[in-house]
C-alpha positions in Angstrom: 15.8 -3.4 51.6 13.0 -6.2 50.3 15.5 -7.9 48.3 17.4 -8.8 51.8 14.5 -9.8 53.5 14.0 -12.4 50.9 17.2 -13.8 52.1 17.6 -13.3 55.7 13.8 -14.6 56.3 14.5 -17.7 54.3 17.6 -18.4 56.9 16.3 -17.9 59.7 13.1 -20.5 58.9 15.8 -23.0 57.4 17.6 -22.7 61.1 14.7 -22.8 62.8 13.9 -26.0 61.2 17.3 -27.8 61.1 17.4 -27.0 65.3 13.7 -27.8 66.1 13.7 -30.9 63.2 16.5 -32.3 65.0 15.2 -31.4 68.9 11.2 -32.6 68.3 11.9 -34.9 64.7 10.8 -34.3 61.7 7.1 -35.6 61.6 6.4 -33.6 64.6 8.0 -30.5 63.1 5.5 -31.2 59.8 2.7 -31.2 62.1 3.0 -28.6 64.0 3.8 -26.1 60.7 0.4 -27.7 59.5 -1.6 -27.3 62.5 -0.5 -23.2 62.4 -1.0 -23.1 59.0 -5.2 -24.8 59.7 -5.2 -22.4 62.6 -4.3 -19.6 61.3 -6.7 -19.8 58.0 -9.1 -20.3 60.6 -9.3 -17.0 62.6 -8.3 -15.5 59.2 -11.2 -16.5 57.6 -13.4 -16.2 60.9 -11.8 -12.2 61.2 -12.3 -11.6 57.7 -15.7 -12.5 57.5 -16.5 -9.8 61.3 -14.6 -6.8 58.9 -16.9 -7.4 55.9 -19.8 -7.2 58.2 -18.8 -4.6 60.0 -17.7 -2.3 56.9 -21.1 -3.1 55.8 -22.5 -1.9 58.7 -21.1 1.1 58.7 -21.2 1.7 55.0 -25.5 1.4 55.3 -24.5 3.9 58.4 -22.9 6.3 55.9 -20.1 5.9 58.0 -16.4 5.4 56.1 -15.3 2.0 56.7 -11.5 2.8 57.9 -10.9 0.9 60.6 -11.9 -2.4 58.2 -10.3 -1.7 55.8 -7.0 -0.6 58.0 -8.2 -4.1 59.5 -8.3 -5.7 56.0 -4.4 -4.9 55.1 -3.7 -6.0 58.4 -5.7 -9.4 57.8 -3.7 -9.6 54.4 -0.5 -9.4 56.0 -1.2 -12.5 58.5 -2.5 -14.6 56.5 -0.2 -14.4 54.0 2.7 -14.7 57.2 0.2 -17.6 58.5 0.1 -19.5 55.3 4.0 -19.2 54.4 5.0 -22.2 55.7 7.8 -21.7 59.0 8.2 -20.9 62.3 10.0 -17.8 61.9 6.7 -16.1 60.0 4.4 -18.1 62.1 5.1 -15.8 64.8 5.0 -12.8 63.5 1.8 -13.4 61.8 0.4 -14.4 64.6 1.5 -10.6 66.2 0.3 -8.7 63.3 -3.2 -10.8 64.1 -2.7 -9.2 67.5 -4.8 -5.3 68.0 -2.2 -4.1 70.0 0.6 -4.5 67.7 -1.5 -3.1 64.7 -2.3 -0.5 67.2 1.4 0.4 67.8 2.3 0.2 63.6 -0.9 2.4 62.7 0.7 5.0 65.6 4.2 4.8 64.0 3.5 4.7 60.3 1.2 7.8 60.5 4.4 10.0 62.4 6.7 8.2 60.0 4.1 9.6 56.6 3.7 12.8 58.5 7.3 13.8 59.1 7.7 12.9 55.2 5.0 15.4 54.5 6.1 18.8 53.5 4.0 22.1 53.7 
């Protein structure tokens, strides 16, 4: 499955690069890619600092920072996708950055893992 992602995602990215590059030009395409990477880095850094402070606050109150840990995992995935050059990975990275989608993924993951547990 993961092997297929390493084949399919670059094919999607290349086709999008060709389509957009032929419509708006190579230089504009490169500028957009660099801009989304910089905006992504800024957002991930800002959210990461907030998560870190929230986790420290919870730990000082004796509360396990589970929400912050989950948020950190999503932030890592989002950051990796945003710094990867490409329009498709940027769209997925920005989507994963959004809290409503994170909540949906967490709910689906819980259902998946609960169905896999055998007592």
